[in-house]
C-alpha positions in Angstrom: 10.7 29.6 72.3 9.3 28.0 75.5 6.6 26.1 73.7 9.1 23.5 72.4 10.6 22.4 75.7 7.1 22.4 77.4 5.8 20.1 74.6 8.8 17.9 74.9 8.3 17.6 78.7 4.7 16.5 78.1 5.7 14.0 75.5 8.1 12.2 77.8 5.1 10.4 79.3 4.2 8.7 76.1 7.4 6.7 75.9 7.1 5.8 79.6 3.3 5.0 79.7 2.6 7.9 82.0 0.4 11.0 81.8 2.5 14.2 82.1 1.0 17.7 82.7 2.5 21.1 83.1 0.8 22.7 86.1 2.8 25.9 86.6 5.3 28.1 84.9 7.2 31.0 86.5 10.1 33.1 85.2 12.9 34.4 87.3 15.5 36.9 85.9 19.1 35.7 86.1 20.7 38.6 84.1 19.8 41.2 81.6 19.6 38.6 78.9 18.9 35.3 80.7 16.0 34.0 82.8 15.3 30.8 84.6 11.9 29.1 84.3 10.4 27.0 87.1 8.2 24.4 85.4 5.8 22.5 87.6 5.2 19.0 86.3 2.8 16.3 87.5 3.3 12.7 86.3 0.8 10.0 86.9 1.1 6.3 86.2 2.9 3.2 87.5 5.9 3.6 89.8 8.2 2.5 86.9 6.6 5.0 84.5 6.8 7.9 87.0 10.4 7.2 87.8 11.2 6.7 84.1 9.9 10.3 83.4 12.0 11.6 86.3 15.1 10.0 84.8 14.3 11.5 81.4 13.8 15.0 83.0 17.2 14.6 84.7 18.8 14.1 81.3 16.6 16.6 79.4 18.6 18.1 76.5 18.4 21.7 77.7 20.3 23.7 80.3 18.1 22.4 83.0 17.9 20.5 86.3 15.2 18.9 88.6 15.0 21.3 91.6 12.3 19.4 93.5 10.9 15.9 93.3 8.3 14.0 95.2 6.2 11.0 94.6 3.2 9.5 96.3 1.1 6.4 95.9 -2.7 6.4 95.8 -5.2 3.6 95.4 -8.0 4.4 92.9 -11.6 3.9 94.1 -12.9 2.7 90.7 -14.7 -0.6 90.3 -11.3 -2.2 89.9 -9.0 -0.7 92.5 -5.5 -0.1 91.3 -2.3 1.5 92.5 -1.5 4.9 90.9 1.7 6.8 91.5 1.9 10.6 91.2 5.2 12.5 90.8 5.4 16.2 91.5 8.5 17.7 90.0 9.9 21.2 89.5 12.2 21.6 86.5 14.4 24.6 86.3 15.3 25.7 82.7 17.6 28.5 81.7 16.9 30.4 78.5 17.5 33.8 76.8 14.8 36.4 77.6 12.4 37.1 74.8 12.3 40.7 73.8 
């Protein structure tokens, strides 16, 4: 069931003080019974919180790995300017195909 790992990925931000969103999900067949999911993840917060989520993604308790990672810094244009970091990550997760 893919809902569980997706929910767990989104929940990683809570412990790190970041906002985590799933922005894409693509499935690629690996065999007759297995597939690999490419999960696009956007993380927003402080530098420490974004890097904390990346560390947790790298140790995610599934057969998975971080395929792509990039971060960028932006300055908000609100009344009180602040530094916001955004991480763009692709997590690859292997799972059994659902019938």
